Backbone atoms as SQL, in Angstrom:
CREATE TABLE atoms (id INTEGER PRIMARY KEY, chain TEXT, resi INTEGER, resn TEXT, atom TEXT, x REAL, y REAL, z REAL);
INSERT INTO atoms VALUES
  (1, 'A', 1, 'MET', 'N', 77.808, 102.705, 86.863),
  (2, 'A', 1, 'MET', 'CA', 79.068, 102.457, 86.175),
  (3, 'A', 1, 'MET', 'C', 80.110, 103.503, 86.555),
  (4, 'A', 2, 'LEU', 'N', 79.690, 104.751, 86.685),
  (5, 'A', 2, 'LEU', 'CA', 80.642, 105.799, 87.042),
  (6, 'A', 2, 'LEU', 'C', 81.158, 105.635, 88.469),
  (7, 'A', 3, 'HIS', 'N', 80.371, 104.983, 89.320),
  (8, 'A', 3, 'HIS', 'CA', 80.815, 104.723, 90.685),
  (9, 'A', 3, 'HIS', 'C', 82.072, 103.845, 90.675),
  (10, 'A', 4, 'TYR', 'N', 82.102, 102.832, 89.834),
  (11, 'A', 4, 'TYR', 'CA', 83.267, 101.956, 89.748),
  (12, 'A', 4, 'TYR', 'C', 84.475, 102.692, 89.177),
  (13, 'A', 5, 'LEU', 'N', 84.246, 103.558, 88.225),
  (14, 'A', 5, 'LEU', 'CA', 85.332, 104.359, 87.672),
  (15, 'A', 5, 'LEU', 'C', 85.893, 105.298, 88.743),
  (16, 'A', 6, 'TRP', 'N', 85.020, 105.918, 89.524),
  (17, 'A', 6, 'TRP', 'CA', 85.465, 106.793, 90.601),
  (18, 'A', 6, 'TRP', 'C', 86.241, 106.012, 91.657),
  (19, 'A', 7, 'MET', 'N', 85.777, 104.807, 91.987),
  (20, 'A', 7, 'MET', 'CA', 86.496, 103.970, 92.945),
  (21, 'A', 7, 'MET', 'C', 87.901, 103.667, 92.436),
  (22, 'A', 8, 'PHE', 'N', 88.050, 103.391, 91.160),
  (23, 'A', 8, 'PHE', 'CA', 89.359, 103.078, 90.602),
  (24, 'A', 8, 'PHE', 'C', 90.273, 104.299, 90.612),
  (25, 'A', 9, 'VAL', 'N', 89.724, 105.468, 90.312),
  (26, 'A', 9, 'VAL', 'CA', 90.527, 106.696, 90.330),
  (27, 'A', 9, 'VAL', 'C', 91.024, 106.981, 91.749),
  (28, 'A', 10, 'VAL', 'N', 90.143, 106.837, 92.733),
  (29, 'A', 10, 'VAL', 'CA', 90.552, 107.022, 94.118),
  (30, 'A', 10, 'VAL', 'C', 91.568, 105.952, 94.500),
  (31, 'A', 11, 'GLY', 'N', 91.387, 104.728, 94.015),
  (32, 'A', 11, 'GLY', 'CA', 92.347, 103.659, 94.263),
  (33, 'A', 11, 'GLY', 'C', 93.726, 103.973, 93.711),
  (34, 'A', 12, 'ILE', 'N', 93.775, 104.604, 92.553),
  (35, 'A', 12, 'ILE', 'CA', 95.064, 104.997, 91.969),
  (36, 'A', 12, 'ILE', 'C', 95.754, 106.026, 92.861),
  (37, 'A', 13, 'VAL', 'N', 94.998, 107.002, 93.333),
  (38, 'A', 13, 'VAL', 'CA', 95.573, 108.037, 94.196),
  (39, 'A', 13, 'VAL', 'C', 96.067, 107.426, 95.507),
  (40, 'A', 14, 'VAL', 'N', 95.242, 106.591, 96.128),
  (41, 'A', 14, 'VAL', 'CA', 95.627, 105.939, 97.387),
  (42, 'A', 14, 'VAL', 'C', 96.838, 105.035, 97.162),
  (43, 'A', 15, 'GLY', 'N', 96.861, 104.294, 96.068),
  (44, 'A', 15, 'GLY', 'CA', 97.993, 103.422, 95.756),
  (45, 'A', 15, 'GLY', 'C', 99.281, 104.198, 95.533),
  (46, 'A', 16, 'GLU', 'N', 99.190, 105.346, 94.871),
  (47, 'A', 16, 'GLU', 'CA', 100.379, 106.175, 94.660),
  (48, 'A', 16, 'GLU', 'C', 100.915, 106.717, 95.981),
  (49, 'A', 17, 'ILE', 'N', 100.021, 107.128, 96.867),
  (50, 'A', 17, 'ILE', 'CA', 100.461, 107.615, 98.176),
  (51, 'A', 17, 'ILE', 'C', 101.127, 106.484, 98.953),
  (52, 'A', 18, 'ALA', 'N', 100.551, 105.286, 98.890),
  (53, 'A', 18, 'ALA', 'CA', 101.139, 104.134, 99.585),
  (54, 'A', 18, 'ALA', 'C', 102.506, 103.797, 99.010),
  (55, 'A', 19, 'ARG', 'N', 102.664, 103.893, 97.696),
  (56, 'A', 19, 'ARG', 'CA', 103.965, 103.614, 97.079),
  (57, 'A', 19, 'ARG', 'C', 105.016, 104.607, 97.527),
  (58, 'A', 20, 'PHE', 'N', 104.603, 105.817, 97.882),
  (59, 'A', 20, 'PHE', 'CA', 105.528, 106.827, 98.385),
  (60, 'A', 20, 'PHE', 'C', 106.101, 106.410, 99.737),
  (61, 'A', 21, 'PHE', 'N', 105.303, 105.733, 100.570),
  (62, 'A', 21, 'PHE', 'CA', 105.712, 105.366, 101.918),
  (63, 'A', 21, 'PHE', 'C', 106.472, 104.045, 101.993),
  (64, 'A', 22, 'VAL', 'N', 106.313, 103.161, 101.026),
  (65, 'A', 22, 'VAL', 'CA', 106.965, 101.846, 101.068),
  (66, 'A', 22, 'VAL', 'C', 108.134, 101.851, 100.083),
  (67, 'A', 23, 'PRO', 'N', 109.369, 101.709, 100.579),
  (68, 'A', 23, 'PRO', 'CA', 110.518, 101.708, 99.674),
  (69, 'A', 23, 'PRO', 'C', 110.577, 100.425, 98.835),
  (70, 'A', 24, 'GLY', 'N', 111.047, 100.558, 97.626),
  (71, 'A', 24, 'GLY', 'CA', 111.219, 99.401, 96.758),
  (72, 'A', 24, 'GLY', 'C', 109.990, 98.999, 95.982),
  (73, 'A', 25, 'ALA', 'N', 108.958, 99.823, 95.986),
  (74, 'A', 25, 'ALA', 'CA', 107.727, 99.472, 95.271),
  (75, 'A', 25, 'ALA', 'C', 107.507, 100.401, 94.079),
  (76, 'A', 26, 'GLY', 'N', 108.563, 100.826, 93.438),
  (77, 'A', 26, 'GLY', 'CA', 108.453, 101.808, 92.373),
  (78, 'A', 26, 'GLY', 'C', 108.196, 101.255, 90.988),
  (79, 'A', 27, 'HIS', 'N', 108.184, 99.965, 90.789),
  (80, 'A', 27, 'HIS', 'CA', 108.065, 99.390, 89.449),
  (81, 'A', 27, 'HIS', 'C', 106.704, 98.733, 89.227),
  (82, 'A', 28, 'MET', 'N', 105.646, 99.421, 89.618),
  (83, 'A', 28, 'MET', 'CA', 104.290, 98.898, 89.428),
  (84, 'A', 28, 'MET', 'C', 103.590, 99.754, 88.380),
  (85, 'A', 29, 'GLY', 'N', 102.733, 99.131, 87.596),
  (86, 'A', 29, 'GLY', 'CA', 101.986, 99.856, 86.596),
  (87, 'A', 29, 'GLY', 'C', 100.770, 100.562, 87.182),
  (88, 'A', 30, 'LEU', 'N', 100.065, 101.289, 86.339),
  (89, 'A', 30, 'LEU', 'CA', 98.906, 102.058, 86.754),
  (90, 'A', 30, 'LEU', 'C', 97.763, 101.159, 87.219),
  (91, 'A', 31, 'VAL', 'N', 97.525, 100.072, 86.509),
  (92, 'A', 31, 'VAL', 'CA', 96.433, 99.161, 86.867),
  (93, 'A', 31, 'VAL', 'C', 96.718, 98.478, 88.201),
  (94, 'A', 32, 'VAL', 'N', 97.944, 98.015, 88.395),
  (95, 'A', 32, 'VAL', 'CA', 98.312, 97.355, 89.652),
  (96, 'A', 32, 'VAL', 'C', 98.240, 98.352, 90.803),
  (97, 'A', 33, 'THR', 'N', 98.620, 99.598, 90.565),
  (98, 'A', 33, 'THR', 'CA', 98.525, 100.628, 91.592),
  (99, 'A', 33, 'THR', 'C', 97.073, 100.871, 91.966),
  (100, 'A', 34, 'GLY', 'N', 96.189, 100.905, 90.976),
  (101, 'A', 34, 'GLY', 'CA', 94.760, 101.077, 91.243),
  (102, 'A', 34, 'GLY', 'C', 94.177, 99.926, 92.027),
  (103, 'A', 35, 'VAL', 'N', 94.558, 98.721, 91.663),
  (104, 'A', 35, 'VAL', 'CA', 94.081, 97.543, 92.395),
  (105, 'A', 35, 'VAL', 'C', 94.628, 97.556, 93.819),
  (106, 'A', 36, 'LEU', 'N', 95.883, 97.942, 93.974),
  (107, 'A', 36, 'LEU', 'CA', 96.474, 98.073, 95.307),
  (108, 'A', 36, 'LEU', 'C', 95.674, 99.060, 96.156),
  (109, 'A', 37, 'GLY', 'N', 95.318, 100.189, 95.590),
  (110, 'A', 37, 'GLY', 'CA', 94.532, 101.180, 96.315),
  (111, 'A', 37, 'GLY', 'C', 93.153, 100.673, 96.679),
  (112, 'A', 38, 'LEU', 'N', 92.509, 99.931, 95.774),
  (113, 'A', 38, 'LEU', 'CA', 91.188, 99.366, 96.071),
  (114, 'A', 38, 'LEU', 'C', 91.257, 98.340, 97.185),
  (115, 'A', 39, 'VAL', 'N', 92.219, 97.443, 97.114),
  (116, 'A', 39, 'VAL', 'CA', 92.372, 96.432, 98.168),
  (117, 'A', 39, 'VAL', 'C', 92.738, 97.109, 99.487),
  (118, 'A', 40, 'GLY', 'N', 93.590, 98.112, 99.428),
  (119, 'A', 40, 'GLY', 'CA', 93.942, 98.860, 100.627),
  (120, 'A', 40, 'GLY', 'C', 92.749, 99.572, 101.236),
  (121, 'A', 41, 'SER', 'N', 91.847, 100.048, 100.405),
  (122, 'A', 41, 'SER', 'CA', 90.638, 100.688, 100.908),
  (123, 'A', 41, 'SER', 'C', 89.755, 99.692, 101.642),
  (124, 'A', 42, 'PHE', 'N', 89.650, 98.492, 101.104),
  (125, 'A', 42, 'PHE', 'CA', 88.860, 97.466, 101.796),
  (126, 'A', 42, 'PHE', 'C', 89.512, 97.073, 103.123),
  (127, 'A', 43, 'VAL', 'N', 90.836, 96.940, 103.128),
  (128, 'A', 43, 'VAL', 'CA', 91.543, 96.611, 104.365),
  (129, 'A', 43, 'VAL', 'C', 91.388, 97.749, 105.376),
  (130, 'A', 44, 'GLY', 'N', 91.537, 98.984, 104.932),
  (131, 'A', 44, 'GLY', 'CA', 91.362, 100.128, 105.814),
  (132, 'A', 44, 'GLY', 'C', 89.941, 100.224, 106.355),
  (133, 'A', 45, 'GLY', 'N', 88.954, 99.915, 105.523),
  (134, 'A', 45, 'GLY', 'CA', 87.570, 99.906, 105.994),
  (135, 'A', 45, 'GLY', 'C', 87.327, 98.825, 107.030),
  (136, 'A', 46, 'PHE', 'N', 87.950, 97.679, 106.834),
  (137, 'A', 46, 'PHE', 'CA', 87.824, 96.603, 107.815),
  (138, 'A', 46, 'PHE', 'C', 88.448, 97.013, 109.145),
  (139, 'A', 47, 'ILE', 'N', 89.621, 97.649, 109.093),
  (140, 'A', 47, 'ILE', 'CA', 90.273, 98.122, 110.313),
  (141, 'A', 47, 'ILE', 'C', 89.397, 99.161, 111.015),
  (142, 'A', 48, 'ALA', 'N', 88.815, 100.069, 110.253),
  (143, 'A', 48, 'ALA', 'CA', 87.959, 101.102, 110.843),
  (144, 'A', 48, 'ALA', 'C', 86.743, 100.493, 111.522),
  (145, 'A', 49, 'ARG', 'N', 86.151, 99.483, 110.911),
  (146, 'A', 49, 'ARG', 'CA', 84.968, 98.855, 111.501),
  (147, 'A', 49, 'ARG', 'C', 85.303, 98.008, 112.721),
  (148, 'A', 50, 'LEU', 'N', 86.546, 97.615, 112.878),
  (149, 'A', 50, 'LEU', 'CA', 86.943, 96.906, 114.090),
  (150, 'A', 50, 'LEU', 'C', 86.878, 97.817, 115.313),
  (151, 'A', 51, 'PHE', 'N', 87.184, 99.099, 115.120),
  (152, 'A', 51, 'PHE', 'CA', 87.247, 100.029, 116.239),
  (153, 'A', 51, 'PHE', 'C', 85.944, 100.782, 116.475),
  (154, 'A', 52, 'SER', 'N', 85.236, 101.125, 115.425),
  (155, 'A', 52, 'SER', 'CA', 83.970, 101.830, 115.599),
  (156, 'A', 52, 'SER', 'C', 83.084, 101.597, 114.388),
  (157, 'A', 53, 'LYS', 'N', 81.805, 101.563, 114.651),
  (158, 'A', 53, 'LYS', 'CA', 80.825, 101.402, 113.579),
  (159, 'A', 53, 'LYS', 'C', 80.434, 102.779, 113.051),
  (160, 'A', 54, 'PRO', 'N', 80.272, 102.925, 111.736),
  (161, 'A', 54, 'PRO', 'CA', 79.827, 104.216, 111.215),
  (162, 'A', 54, 'PRO', 'C', 78.375, 104.479, 111.608),
  (163, 'A', 55, 'ALA', 'N', 77.991, 105.729, 111.586),
  (164, 'A', 55, 'ALA', 'CA', 76.615, 106.098, 111.922),
  (165, 'A', 55, 'ALA', 'C', 75.646, 105.465, 110.921),
  (166, 'A', 56, 'PRO', 'N', 74.443, 105.111, 111.372),
  (167, 'A', 56, 'PRO', 'CA', 73.468, 104.517, 110.446),
  (168, 'A', 56, 'PRO', 'C', 73.161, 105.478, 109.297),
  (169, 'A', 57, 'GLY', 'N', 73.248, 104.960, 108.096),
  (170, 'A', 57, 'GLY', 'CA', 72.967, 105.756, 106.906),
  (171, 'A', 57, 'GLY', 'C', 74.170, 106.500, 106.360),
  (172, 'A', 58, 'ALA', 'N', 75.302, 106.448, 107.049),
  (173, 'A', 58, 'ALA', 'CA', 76.502, 107.127, 106.561),
  (174, 'A', 58, 'ALA', 'C', 77.110, 106.315, 105.423),
  (175, 'A', 59, 'PRO', 'N', 77.404, 106.941, 104.290),
  (176, 'A', 59, 'PRO', 'CA', 77.940, 106.184, 103.150),
  (177, 'A', 59, 'PRO', 'C', 79.376, 105.726, 103.347),
  (178, 'A', 60, 'ILE', 'N', 80.166, 106.491, 104.100),
  (179, 'A', 60, 'ILE', 'CA', 81.564, 106.128, 104.320),
  (180, 'A', 60, 'ILE', 'C', 81.911, 106.313, 105.788),
  (181, 'A', 61, 'HIS', 'N', 82.994, 105.709, 106.196),
  (182, 'A', 61, 'HIS', 'CA', 83.496, 105.888, 107.551),
  (183, 'A', 61, 'HIS', 'C', 84.237, 107.222, 107.605),
  (184, 'A', 62, 'PRO', 'N', 84.144, 107.967, 108.703),
  (185, 'A', 62, 'PRO', 'CA', 84.804, 109.276, 108.769),
  (186, 'A', 62, 'PRO', 'C', 86.312, 109.232, 108.501),
  (187, 'A', 63, 'ALA', 'N', 86.972, 108.179, 108.889),
  (188, 'A', 63, 'ALA', 'CA', 88.419, 108.081, 108.670),
  (189, 'A', 63, 'ALA', 'C', 88.731, 107.340, 107.382),
  (190, 'A', 64, 'GLY', 'N', 87.855, 107.405, 106.410),
  (191, 'A', 64, 'GLY', 'CA', 87.956, 106.603, 105.204),
  (192, 'A', 64, 'GLY', 'C', 89.238, 106.745, 104.417),
  (193, 'A', 65, 'ILE', 'N', 89.596, 107.946, 103.992),
  (194, 'A', 65, 'ILE', 'CA', 90.753, 108.101, 103.115),
  (195, 'A', 65, 'ILE', 'C', 92.047, 107.833, 103.874),
  (196, 'A', 66, 'LEU', 'N', 92.109, 108.249, 105.137),
  (197, 'A', 66, 'LEU', 'CA', 93.315, 108.004, 105.927),
  (198, 'A', 66, 'LEU', 'C', 93.538, 106.508, 106.144),
  (199, 'A', 67, 'LEU', 'N', 92.497, 105.793, 106.526),
  (200, 'A', 67, 'LEU', 'CA', 92.646, 104.355, 106.734),
  (201, 'A', 67, 'LEU', 'C', 92.775, 103.597, 105.413),
  (202, 'A', 68, 'SER', 'N', 92.290, 104.164, 104.332),
  (203, 'A', 68, 'SER', 'CA', 92.540, 103.560, 103.020),
  (204, 'A', 68, 'SER', 'C', 94.027, 103.585, 102.702),
  (205, 'A', 69, 'ILE', 'N', 94.676, 104.699, 103.018),
  (206, 'A', 69, 'ILE', 'CA', 96.113, 104.806, 102.789),
  (207, 'A', 69, 'ILE', 'C', 96.868, 103.839, 103.703),
  (208, 'A', 70, 'VAL', 'N', 96.453, 103.764, 104.977),
  (209, 'A', 70, 'VAL', 'CA', 97.092, 102.828, 105.910),
  (210, 'A', 70, 'VAL', 'C', 96.919, 101.395, 105.423),
  (211, 'A', 71, 'GLY', 'N', 95.714, 101.056, 104.981),
  (212, 'A', 71, 'GLY', 'CA', 95.469, 99.710, 104.459),
  (213, 'A', 71, 'GLY', 'C', 96.289, 99.424, 103.214),
  (214, 'A', 72, 'ALA', 'N', 96.411, 100.406, 102.332),
  (215, 'A', 72, 'ALA', 'CA', 97.205, 100.212, 101.115),
  (216, 'A', 72, 'ALA', 'C', 98.687, 100.051, 101.444),
  (217, 'A', 73, 'VAL', 'N', 99.176, 100.783, 102.445),
  (218, 'A', 73, 'VAL', 'CA', 100.571, 100.623, 102.858),
  (219, 'A', 73, 'VAL', 'C', 100.789, 99.212, 103.401),
  (220, 'A', 74, 'LEU', 'N', 99.844, 98.726, 104.210),
  (221, 'A', 74, 'LEU', 'CA', 99.963, 97.361, 104.738),
  (222, 'A', 74, 'LEU', 'C', 99.962, 96.321, 103.618),
  (223, 'A', 75, 'VAL', 'N', 99.036, 96.475, 102.670),
  (224, 'A', 75, 'VAL', 'CA', 98.949, 95.523, 101.555),
  (225, 'A', 75, 'VAL', 'C', 100.218, 95.581, 100.708),
  (226, 'A', 76, 'LEU', 'N', 100.716, 96.775, 100.457),
  (227, 'A', 76, 'LEU', 'CA', 101.926, 96.915, 99.645),
  (228, 'A', 76, 'LEU', 'C', 103.145, 96.352, 100.365),
  (229, 'A', 77, 'TRP', 'N', 103.230, 96.556, 101.677),
  (230, 'A', 77, 'TRP', 'CA', 104.336, 96.001, 102.439),
  (231, 'A', 77, 'TRP', 'C', 104.309, 94.472, 102.381),
  (232, 'A', 78, 'VAL', 'N', 103.130, 93.893, 102.564),
  (233, 'A', 78, 'VAL', 'CA', 103.000, 92.435, 102.479),
  (234, 'A', 78, 'VAL', 'C', 103.362, 91.969, 101.077),
  (235, 'A', 79, 'TRP', 'N', 102.907, 92.688, 100.060),
  (236, 'A', 79, 'TRP', 'CA', 103.175, 92.316, 98.669),
  (237, 'A', 79, 'TRP', 'C', 104.680, 92.333, 98.381),
  (238, 'A', 80, 'THR', 'N', 105.385, 93.373, 98.827),
  (239, 'A', 80, 'THR', 'CA', 106.815, 93.461, 98.519),
  (240, 'A', 80, 'THR', 'C', 107.658, 92.476, 99.319),
  (241, 'A', 81, 'HIS', 'N', 107.182, 92.049, 100.473),
  (242, 'A', 81, 'HIS', 'CA', 107.969, 91.145, 101.304),
  (243, 'A', 81, 'HIS', 'C', 107.654, 89.668, 101.090),
  (244, 'A', 82, 'PHE', 'N', 106.458, 89.347, 100.635),
  (245, 'A', 82, 'PHE', 'CA', 106.069, 87.945, 100.540),
  (246, 'A', 82, 'PHE', 'C', 105.708, 87.487, 99.139),
  (247, 'A', 83, 'ALA', 'N', 105.681, 88.379, 98.166),
  (248, 'A', 83, 'ALA', 'CA', 105.371, 87.986, 96.794),
  (249, 'A', 83, 'ALA', 'C', 106.575, 87.286, 96.178),
  (250, 'A', 84, 'VAL', 'N', 106.318, 86.327, 95.357),
  (251, 'A', 84, 'VAL', 'CA', 107.395, 85.562, 94.734),
  (252, 'A', 84, 'VAL', 'C', 107.884, 86.278, 93.505);
């Protein structure tokens, strides 16, 4: 259970960093920011696995937090440009 709470806390941090880079995304709540960070982490993990596979037994990809932020920026950009 604490793993999910930790994932959400990291998602909030990643989402806040992504909101800093994308203009016009300042009116989101804490929960939406956390969800944005979580989805961005999954997108960043997918991008990382396209280029290289993590070592067997490694819990995370070495570029995890950086690509999580990149993924969150991409998701937030898509959200602000295509959301109704």
